[in-house]
C-alpha positions in Angstrom: -69.4 -148.1 -13.3 -71.6 -148.3 -16.3 -75.4 -148.4 -15.6 -75.7 -151.9 -17.5 -73.2 -153.4 -14.9 -74.7 -151.9 -12.0 -76.5 -154.1 -9.2 -80.1 -153.0 -9.1 -82.3 -153.5 -5.9 -86.1 -153.6 -6.1 -86.7 -150.0 -5.9 -89.6 -150.9 -3.5 -88.8 -149.5 -0.1 -91.9 -147.9 1.3 -93.3 -146.4 -1.8 -95.3 -149.2 -3.6 -94.6 -152.1 -5.9 -91.2 -152.7 -7.6 -90.3 -152.0 -11.2 -89.7 -155.4 -13.0 -85.9 -155.9 -13.5 -84.0 -158.4 -15.4 -83.5 -161.9 -13.7 -79.8 -161.5 -13.8 -79.8 -158.5 -11.8 -82.3 -159.8 -9.4 -80.0 -162.9 -8.8 -77.3 -160.5 -7.7 -79.1 -159.3 -4.8 -80.6 -161.0 -1.8 -83.5 -159.5 0.3 -83.3 -156.2 -1.7 -79.6 -155.4 -0.7 -76.2 -156.0 -2.1 -72.9 -155.7 -0.3 -70.3 -153.1 -1.2 -67.9 -155.8 -2.2 -70.3 -156.9 -5.1 -70.9 -153.5 -6.1 -67.4 -152.3 -6.3 -64.5 -155.0 -5.7 -62.0 -152.4 -4.8 -64.2 -151.0 -2.0 -63.6 -152.6 1.4 -66.5 -150.8 3.3 -70.0 -149.7 2.8 -70.0 -146.2 1.7 -71.8 -143.6 4.0 -74.5 -141.9 2.2 -74.5 -138.3 2.2 -78.2 -137.9 3.1 -78.8 -138.8 6.9 -81.6 -141.6 7.5 -83.3 -138.8 9.6 -83.5 -136.6 6.7 -84.8 -139.4 4.3 -87.3 -140.2 7.0 -88.5 -136.7 7.1 -88.8 -136.5 3.3 -90.7 -139.7 3.2 -93.1 -138.5 5.9 -93.7 -135.2 4.0 -94.3 -137.1 0.7 -96.7 -139.6 2.3 -98.9 -136.7 3.1 -99.3 -135.7 -0.4 -102.0 -137.7 -2.2 -101.3 -136.5 -5.6 -97.5 -137.0 -5.4 -97.9 -140.6 -3.9 -100.8 -141.6 -6.4 -98.9 -140.1 -9.2 -95.9 -142.1 -8.3 -97.7 -145.4 -7.7 -99.2 -145.0 -11.2 -95.6 -144.7 -12.6 -94.4 -147.7 -10.6 -97.3 -150.0 -12.2 -95.7 -153.1 -14.0 -95.2 -152.6 -17.6 -93.5 -154.7 -20.3 -89.8 -153.9 -20.3 -87.0 -155.2 -22.2 -84.4 -157.1 -19.9 -81.7 -154.8 -21.1 -83.3 -151.4 -20.2 -82.3 -150.3 -16.7 -85.2 -149.5 -14.3 -83.5 -146.0 -13.2 -83.7 -144.9 -16.8 -87.5 -145.8 -16.8 -88.2 -143.7 -13.6 -86.0 -140.9 -14.7 -87.3 -141.2 -18.3 -90.7 -140.6 -16.9 -89.7 -137.6 -14.7 -88.2 -136.0 -17.8 -91.4 -136.4 -19.9 -93.4 -134.9 -16.8 -91.2 -132.0 -16.7 -91.4 -131.0 -20.2 -95.2 -131.2 -19.9 -94.8 -129.0 -16.6 -92.9 -126.4 -18.6 -95.5 -126.5 -21.4 -98.4 -126.2 -19.0 -96.7 -123.2 -17.2 -96.1 -121.4 -20.5 -99.8 -121.8 -21.5 -101.0 -120.4 -18.3 -98.6 -117.5 -18.4 -99.9 -116.7 -21.9 -103.5 -116.9 -20.8 -104.2 -119.9 -23.0 -106.7 -122.6 -22.0 -104.9 -125.5 -20.5 -106.4 -128.7 -19.5 -104.0 -131.4 -18.6 -104.3 -134.6 -16.4 -102.8 -133.9 -13.0 -100.8 -137.2 -13.4 -99.0 -135.8 -16.5 -97.2 -132.9 -14.8 -95.6 -131.8 -11.6 -97.3 -129.2 -9.5 -94.7 -128.9 -6.6 -91.2 -129.5 -6.0 -92.2 -132.3 -3.5 -93.6 -134.3 -6.3 -90.3 -133.8 -8.4 -88.2 -134.8 -5.3 -90.1 -138.2 -4.7 -88.9 -140.1 -7.6 -85.4 -138.6 -7.3 -85.2 -139.7 -3.6 -86.5 -143.1 -4.4 -83.6 -143.6 -6.8 -81.2 -142.2 -4.2 -82.4 -144.6 -1.6 -82.3 -147.6 -4.2 -78.6 -146.8 -5.2 -77.5 -146.5 -1.7 -79.1 -149.7 -0.5 -77.6 -151.8 -3.4 -74.1 -150.5 -2.7 -73.9 -147.9 -5.5 -73.6 -144.9 -3.2 -70.9 -143.4 -5.3 -73.5 -143.0 -8.1 -76.1 -141.8 -5.7 -73.8 -139.0 -4.2 -72.8 -137.7 -7.7 -74.9 -135.9 -10.1 -78.1 -137.4 -8.5 -77.4 -135.8 -5.1 -76.4 -132.5 -6.9 -79.9 -132.5 -8.7 -81.7 -133.2 -5.4 -79.9 -130.4 -3.6 -81.0 -128.2 -6.6 -84.3 -129.0 -6.6 -84.6 -128.6 -2.7 -83.0 -125.3 -2.9 -84.6 -123.7 -6.3 -87.8 -125.8 -6.8 -88.7 -126.1 -10.3 -88.7 -122.4 -11.0 -85.3 -121.3 -10.1 -86.4 -118.0 -8.8 -89.7 -117.2 -7.6 -91.4 -114.1 -9.1 -92.9 -111.4 -6.8 -96.2 -109.8 -8.0 -96.8 -106.0 -7.6 -99.8 -103.8 -8.0 -101.0 -100.4 -6.7 -103.5 -100.4 -3.8 -105.8 -98.1 -5.8 -106.3 -100.8 -8.5 -107.4 -103.3 -5.9 -109.9 -100.7 -4.6 -111.2 -100.3 -8.1 -111.7 -104.0 -8.5 -113.7 -104.0 -5.1 -115.7 -101.1 -6.4 -116.8 -103.0 -9.4 -117.8 -106.1 -7.3 -119.7 -104.1 -4.5 -121.7 -102.3 -7.0 -122.5 -105.4 -9.0 -123.7 -106.9 -5.6 -125.5 -103.7 -4.9 -124.0 -103.3 -1.4 -122.5 -99.8 -2.0 -119.2 -98.3 -3.4 -116.3 -99.8 -1.6 -113.9 -96.8 -2.1 -116.4 -94.4 -0.5 -116.4 -96.4 2.8 -114.5 -95.4 5.8 -111.6 -97.6 7.2 -113.5 -99.2 9.7 -116.4 -100.3 7.5 -114.0 -101.6 4.9 -112.1 -103.7 7.6 -115.6 -105.1 9.0 -116.6 -105.9 5.2 -113.2 -107.7 4.3 -112.9 -109.6 7.7 -116.4 -110.9 7.5 -115.8 -112.1 3.8 -112.4 -113.7 4.6 -114.1 -115.7 7.5 -116.7 -117.1 5.0 -116.4 -120.1 3.0 -118.2 -119.0 -0.2 -116.9 -117.0 -3.2 -117.5 -113.3 -3.2 -117.2 -112.7 -7.1 -120.2 -114.1 -9.1 -119.1 -115.8 -12.2 -121.7 -113.8 -14.4 -119.9 -110.5 -13.3 -118.8 -108.0 -16.1 -116.0 -105.8 -15.3 -114.1 -103.1 -17.1 -110.7 -104.2 -18.6 -108.5 -102.5 -15.9 -110.5 -104.7 -13.2 -110.3 -107.7 -15.3 -106.5 -107.6 -15.6 -106.4 -107.5 -11.9 -108.8 -110.4 -11.3 -107.0 -112.4 -13.9 -103.5 -111.8 -12.2 -105.0 -113.3 -8.9 -106.5 -116.2 -11.1 -103.0 -117.1 -12.6 -101.5 -116.8 -9.0 -104.0 -119.3 -7.7 -103.3 -121.7 -10.6 -99.5 -121.3 -10.0 -99.3 -121.0 -6.3 -96.6 -120.1 -3.8 -94.1 -122.8 -5.4 -93.9 -120.5 -8.4 -94.5 -117.0 -6.9 -93.1 -115.2 -4.0 -94.6 -112.1 -2.4 -97.5 -110.0 -3.6 -96.3 -106.5 -3.1 -99.0 -103.6 -2.7 -97.6 -100.4 -4.0 -98.7 -97.1 -2.2 -100.1 -99.1 0.7 -101.5 -96.7 3.4 -104.1 -98.7 5.3 -104.8 -102.1 6.9 -107.5 -102.7 4.4 -105.2 -102.4 1.5 -103.7 -105.8 2.7 -107.0 -107.3 3.5 -108.2 -106.5 0.1 -105.4 -108.6 -1.5 -106.1 -111.5 1.0 -109.6 -111.4 0.0 -109.2 -111.3 -3.8 -106.5 -114.0 -3.5 -108.8 -116.2 -1.4 -111.8 -115.7 -3.8 -109.6 -116.7 -6.9 -108.3 -119.8 -5.1 -111.8 -120.8 -4.2 -112.9 -120.4 -7.9 -109.8 -122.3 -9.3 -110.2 -125.0 -6.8 -114.0 -125.6 -7.6 -112.9 -125.9 -11.3 -110.0 -128.2 -10.7 -112.1 -130.3 -8.2 -109.2 -130.2 -5.8 -107.0 -127.7 -3.8 -105.0 -125.3 -5.6 -101.3 -126.2 -5.9 -99.0 -124.6 -3.2 -100.1 -122.1 -0.6 -101.1 -118.5 -0.5 -98.8 -115.9 -1.5 -97.5 -113.8 1.4 -98.8 -110.1 1.2 -96.2 -107.4 1.5 -97.4 -103.7 2.0 -95.1 -101.2 0.3 -94.9 -97.8 2.3 -93.5 -95.3 -0.1 -94.4 -91.6 0.6 -93.2 -89.8 3.8 -96.7 -89.6 5.1 -97.3 -93.5 4.6 -93.8 -94.3 6.4 -94.9 -92.4 9.3 -98.1 -94.4 9.6 -96.3 -97.7 8.8 -96.1 -99.0 12.4 -99.7 -98.1 13.1 -100.9 -100.0 10.1 -99.0 -103.1 11.1 -100.4 -102.9 14.7 -103.9 -102.6 13.2 -103.4 -105.5 10.9 -102.0 -107.8 13.6 -104.9 -106.9 16.1 -107.3 -108.4 13.7 -107.7 -112.1 14.7 -108.4 -113.4 11.4 -105.2 -111.9 9.8 -102.8 -112.8 12.8 -104.2 -116.5 12.6 -103.4 -116.5 8.9 -100.1 -115.4 9.2 -99.1 -117.8 11.8 -100.9 -120.8 10.1 -99.8 -120.1 6.4 -96.6 -118.0 6.8 -94.9 -119.5 9.9 -95.7 -116.4 11.9 -93.6 -114.2 9.5 -94.5 -110.8 8.1 -93.0 -109.1 5.2 -93.0 -105.2 5.0 -91.5 -103.2 2.2 -90.3 -99.7 2.5 -89.7 -97.6 -0.6 -86.7 -95.4 -1.0 -87.4 -93.8 -4.4 -90.9 -91.9 -3.9 -90.0 -91.0 -0.3 -87.0 -89.3 -1.7 -88.9 -87.6 -4.5 -91.6 -86.5 -2.0 -89.3 -85.0 0.6 -85.6 -85.1 -0.2 -82.8 -87.8 0.4 -82.1 -86.6 4.0 -85.7 -86.4 5.3 -86.5 -89.7 3.4 -83.5 -91.5 5.0 -84.6 -90.3 8.5 -88.2 -91.4 8.0 -87.2 -94.8 6.6 -85.1 -95.2 9.8 -87.9 -94.3 12.0 -90.5 -96.4 10.0 -88.4 -99.6 10.4 -87.9 -99.1 14.1 -91.8 -98.8 14.3 -92.6 -101.8 12.2 -90.2 -104.0 14.1 -91.6 -102.8 17.3 -95.2 -103.6 16.1 -94.4 -107.1 15.2 -92.6 -107.9 18.4 -95.5 -106.7 20.4 -97.7 -109.4 18.6 -95.0 -112.1 18.7 -94.7 -111.9 14.9 -91.2 -112.2 13.0 -90.7 -109.4 10.5 -88.6 -109.3 7.3 -88.0 -105.9 5.9 -87.8 -105.6 2.2 -85.9 -102.6 0.9 -87.0 -101.1 -2.2 -83.7 -99.4 -3.3 -82.3 -98.4 -6.5 -78.8 -98.1 -7.8 -78.5 -94.2 -7.3 -78.2 -92.5 -3.9 -81.3 -90.5 -4.8 -83.1 -93.8 -4.6 -81.5 -95.3 -1.7 -78.6 -97.0 -3.4 -75.1 -97.1 -2.2 -72.7 -99.7 -1.1 -74.4 -102.8 0.3 -72.5 -103.4 3.2 -72.6 -99.7 4.5 -76.4 -99.7 3.8 -77.0 -102.9 5.8 -74.8 -102.0 8.7 -76.5 -98.7 9.1 -79.9 -100.2 9.7 -81.9 -99.7 12.9 -80.8 -102.1 15.8 -83.2 -105.2 15.5 -84.3 -104.6 12.0 -82.0 -107.3 10.4 -82.7 -110.4 12.6 -81.1 -113.1 10.2 -83.4 -112.0 7.3 -83.4 -109.1 4.7 -84.6 -108.5 1.2 -83.6 -105.8 -1.1 -84.0 -105.0 -4.7 -81.3 -104.6 -7.3 -82.5 -102.8 -10.4 -81.4 -101.8 -13.7 -77.8 -101.8 -14.9 -76.9 -102.6 -11.2 -78.0 -106.3 -11.9 -75.5 -106.6 -14.6 -72.8 -104.5 -12.6 -73.2 -106.8 -9.5 -74.1 -110.1 -10.7 -73.2 -110.1 -14.6 -70.0 -112.1 -13.9 -70.0 -115.5 -11.6 -66.9 -114.1 -9.6 -68.6 -110.8 -9.0 -71.9 -112.2 -8.2 -70.3 -114.6 -5.5 -68.5 -111.5 -4.2 -71.7 -109.7 -3.8 -73.7 -112.5 -2.3 -70.5 -112.7 0.4 -71.1 -109.1 1.1 -74.8 -109.4 1.8 -74.1 -112.4 3.9 -71.5 -111.0 6.0 -73.4 -107.7 6.6 -76.5 -109.6 7.4 -74.7 -111.9 9.9 -72.9 -109.0 11.5 -76.1 -106.7 11.7 -77.6 -109.8 13.5 -75.1 -110.8 15.9 -73.7 -107.3 16.4 -76.5 -104.8 15.8 -75.5 -101.3 14.8 -75.4 -98.8 17.6 -78.6 -96.5 18.1 -78.2 -92.9 18.7 -76.3 -92.4 21.9 -78.3 -89.5 23.2 -81.9 -88.5 22.8 -80.9 -85.1 21.9 -79.3 -86.5 18.7 -82.8 -87.7 17.6 -84.3 -84.2 18.3 -81.4 -82.8 16.2 -82.1 -85.1 13.3 -85.9 -83.9 13.5 -85.0 -80.3 13.3 -82.5 -80.9 10.3 -85.1 -83.0 8.6 -87.8 -80.6 8.8 -85.5 -77.7 7.5 -84.2 -79.9 4.7 -87.8 -81.0 3.6 -88.9 -77.4 3.6 -86.0 -76.2 1.3 -86.4 -79.2 -0.9 -90.1 -78.7 -1.4 -89.9 -75.0 -1.7 -87.8 -75.4 -4.6 -89.5 -78.5 -6.4 -93.1 -78.3 -5.6 -93.8 -74.7 -4.7 -91.7 -72.8 -7.5 -94.2 -72.8 -10.4 -91.2 -72.3 -12.8 -89.3 -75.3 -11.5 -91.1 -77.9 -13.6 -90.3 -75.9 -16.8 -86.9 -75.5 -15.7 -86.3 -79.1 -15.1 -87.9 -80.2 -18.5 -85.4 -77.7 -20.3 -82.2 -78.2 -18.3 -82.3 -82.1 -18.5 -83.2 -84.8 -21.1 -86.2 -86.0 -19.1 -88.7 -85.1 -21.9 -86.7 -87.1 -24.3 -86.4 -90.1 -22.1 -89.9 -91.0 -22.8 -89.2 -91.4 -26.6 -86.3 -94.0 -25.8 -87.0 -97.7 -25.3 -84.9 -98.0 -22.3 -87.5 -98.4 -19.3 -89.6 -101.0 -18.1 -92.6 -98.8 -17.3 -94.0 -95.4 -18.5 -92.2 -92.5 -17.1 -95.4 -91.2 -15.4 -98.1 -92.9 -13.4 -100.8 -90.5 -14.9 -101.1 -88.1 -17.6 -99.9 -85.1 -15.8 -96.9 -82.7 -16.3 -96.3 -82.2 -12.4 -93.5 -83.6 -10.6 -95.9 -85.6 -8.3 -96.8 -88.2 -11.0 -93.4 -88.5 -12.5 -91.8 -91.8 -11.6 -88.7 -91.5 -9.3 -86.5 -93.4 -11.8 -86.6 -90.7 -14.6 -86.6 -88.0 -11.9 -83.1 -89.3 -10.7 -81.8 -90.4 -14.0 -82.5 -87.1 -15.9 -80.5 -85.1 -13.2 -77.7 -87.6 -13.4 -77.3 -87.2 -17.1 -76.5 -83.5 -16.5 -74.1 -84.3 -13.8 -76.1 -82.2 -11.3 -77.5 -85.3 -9.3 -80.0 -82.8 -7.6 -82.2 -85.2 -5.8 -79.4 -86.7 -3.7 -78.3 -83.4 -2.2 -80.9 -80.7 -2.4 -82.0 -79.5 1.1 -79.1 -81.3 2.8 -76.8 -78.3 3.0 -79.8 -76.0 4.4 -80.7 -78.5 7.4 -76.9 -78.9 8.1 -76.3 -75.2 8.0 -79.3 -74.6 10.2 -77.9 -76.9 12.9 -74.3 -75.5 12.8 -75.7 -71.8 13.1 -77.6 -73.1 16.2 -74.5 -74.1 17.7 -74.7 -78.0 17.1 -71.6 -78.4 15.2 -69.8 -80.5 17.7 -72.9 -82.6 18.2 -73.0 -83.3 14.4 -69.4 -84.5 14.4 -70.0 -86.6 17.4 -73.1 -88.3 15.5 -70.8 -88.7 12.5 -68.2 -90.5 14.4 -70.5 -92.6 16.7 -73.8 -93.3 14.8 -73.6 -95.7 11.9 -76.6 -94.5 10.2 -75.9 -90.7 10.4 -72.4 -91.5 9.1 -73.6 -93.7 6.3 -76.1 -90.8 5.2 -73.5 -88.2 5.3 -70.8 -90.3 3.5 -73.2 -91.1 0.7 -74.2 -87.5 0.2 -70.5 -86.6 0.2 -69.8 -89.4 -2.5 -72.5 -88.1 -4.8 -71.4 -84.4 -4.4 -67.9 -85.6 -5.5 -69.6 -86.9 -8.7 -71.5 -83.8 -9.4 -70.1 -80.9 -11.8 -71.6 -77.4 -11.5 -69.9 -76.3 -14.4 -71.3 -79.1 -16.8 -74.7 -78.3 -15.3 -74.1 -74.7 -16.2 -73.2 -75.5 -19.5 -76.7 -77.4 -19.9 -78.4 -74.2 -18.7 -76.6 -71.8 -20.9 -77.5 -73.7 -24.1 -81.0 -75.3 -23.4 -82.7 -73.2 -20.6 -84.7 -70.1 -21.4 -83.0 -67.0 -20.2 -85.8 -66.0 -17.7 -85.3 -69.1 -15.9 -81.6 -69.5 -15.6 -81.5 -67.8 -12.3 -83.0 -71.0 -10.9 -79.8 -72.9 -12.1 -77.6 -70.2 -10.5 -79.4 -70.5 -7.2 -79.2 -74.2 -7.1 -75.4 -74.3 -7.8 -74.7 -71.9 -5.0 -76.9 -74.4 -3.0 -74.6 -77.3 -4.2 -71.5 -75.2 -3.0 -73.2 -74.6 0.5 -74.0 -78.3 0.8 -70.4 -79.3 0.0 -69.1 -76.9 2.6 -71.2 -78.2 5.4 -70.9 -81.8 4.5 -67.2 -81.3 4.9 -67.5 -79.6 8.4 -69.6 -82.4 9.7 -67.3 -85.2 8.3 -64.1 -83.4 9.1 -62.7 -84.0 5.8 -60.5 -81.5 4.0 -62.0 -82.3 0.7 -64.7 -84.6 -0.8 -64.0 -88.3 -0.9 -61.0 -87.7 1.5 -61.8 -91.0 3.2 -62.1 -92.9 -0.3 -59.2 -91.9 -2.3 -59.8 -94.8 -4.7 -63.1 -93.4 -5.4 -61.7 -90.0 -6.2 -59.2 -91.5 -8.6 -61.7 -93.5 -10.2 -64.0 -90.2 -10.8 -61.0 -88.4 -12.1 -60.0 -91.0 -14.5 -63.4 -91.0 -16.0 -63.7 -87.2 -16.6 -61.7 -87.2 -19.9 -64.4 -89.6 -21.3 -67.6 -88.1 -19.5 -66.9 -84.5 -20.4 -67.0 -84.9 -24.1 -70.1 -87.0 -24.0 -71.9 -84.4 -21.8 -71.0 -81.7 -24.4 -72.2 -83.9 -27.2 -75.4 -84.4 -25.6 -76.1 -80.7 -24.9 -75.7 -80.2 -28.7 -77.9 -83.2 -29.7 -80.7 -82.1 -27.2 -80.4 -78.5 -28.9 -80.8 -80.0 -32.2 -83.4 -82.5 -31.5 -85.8 -79.9 -29.6 -85.7 -78.4 -33.3 -86.3 -81.5 -35.0 -87.9 -84.1 -32.8 -88.7 -86.7 -35.4 -85.0 -87.0 -36.5 -84.3 -90.7 -35.7 -80.5 -90.3 -36.3 -80.4 -87.6 -33.4 -82.4 -89.9 -31.3 -79.9 -92.7 -31.8 -77.1 -90.5 -31.0 -78.7 -89.3 -28.0 -79.2 -92.9 -26.8 -75.6 -93.5 -27.2 -74.7 -90.4 -25.1 -77.2 -91.5 -22.4 -75.8 -95.0 -22.1 -72.2 -93.5 -22.0 -72.8 -91.1 -19.2 -74.9 -93.7 -17.2 -72.0 -96.0 -17.4 -69.5 -93.4 -16.3 -71.7 -92.0 -13.4 -72.4 -95.8 -12.2 -75.0 -95.4 -9.6 -77.9 -94.3 -12.0 -80.4 -97.2 -11.5 
């Protein structure tokens, strides 16, 4: 039915004065209602609305608590001269459209750090304010017998706003804990109360808790700080202006202590007090939830203790219950832990850390969501989604889970609508099963002891090669395109955290990516063979086979290593060495290729397979089908690297190198 012929009711309800409507329309209604027969002669009964009265009552109550939203909409409904032919719904929705455009412009200015002074009535600050006029129109259409209009595109829009808010997807903020300590150093020095970073943990917690309980801002408006500190403080200010309706979690990289979390809470509180004072009203939305990210093996081992310490602080526990519905988010990092100790040790430490974090939260009656910082490659925790979720510790997936998708894996998994739906189905199925039917824990205590022994030997073997051999870093730079990756515009961050040539400050992404280019994929398997060999020689072969058959976590770990060894090619890696590596360091490559062969042997012993990927024939066919394309690209890359290292300013060679990098990455798949 066209809008011009629709019977309009008064649009009054419980939300304020009615919009003036044409006399003809008004005569068509009686007591603010119209029958279904008047609205649609072909309909014999009143259409049942798709939104229940209970839902609408709850929405009305929620909106009534918002002074800004109610006042804003009352202003919208103030009587204004209208032409009789103009439909009142168009007036309401036209104003909504105008405010949405101004809202978008305001957000753009905030993100660009441009001064933005707008009247609060001219834009939406929360999704609830946007929902209010939409639900009002929905109620009105239902009450005047135009339910078929209400349940169409308008209902779809209401559902979209309820699901996605005004921003579609909330962005997380992420910063290293050291940057927050630098900011607090600058503040405490300015206030002449010492140097924050030099205090011990207890003194830090005492200071932070005291300031969090106070009601005054900590940071003086007259403070002058270095640019690095200003960047951190400005980030908190923008977060305060946007609020939790636009932003998700604040992730603290390299978190290691309870004070790292309280430091962010204090900086966040101070920014919100400052912004609220300038606006003369509360900041939009709530505070961001703070998620500590435990990345190194050392930090993973202390994760449970840190969470226990945090939740034992009365202010923090009350804050989590009041502002985050008693829900704590904890992120665990797969990349740096793998680079730190090798894939096998990292996998075991991550498993134990999740168990400990879940136990700590349960002790204090707090719900926990584990956020998995995984990459696309096995060396950075990647692998099949369903398999990864199904192998998590029992109780760690209780209806909630977060996981990162990075690099080209975003395009591979979500680039096409059908593929994206399939991925969401996989996530949903795996989370439901892991919640309703948790994976089995290790059957025997002996299995855990055996894992500790394998992990210890594996870590020692990995670190003796990567960190303790002084020639290894030079070998790595010669045998892989790692140095050249820094020249190419293919990463979102610098390849190193600090200006150092060591492996320690190299980011995990270029570390894994460089080895994947040479088809050696060393980070995913180095140390595993030594650990399994040790256990087998100690007479634990049958135990390992039983663990593989009955323990989902162990089976998943071995299967992923087997898959990545199947993608490795020692002969291609040897060709890189022969052409690019100095003769004095080629023995390192020879020893590593022997280690790869040994790892393959013992992985097959544990899995019971006759050859690699025996349990995944489709993967084996896929790998074999790509070799005719991959091998020539590797040959080309070796030659390009050889020439580029003699003429590193050659733009054409750099372009050619980028083409081979993209081609090999596409062929190897799990590279992100």
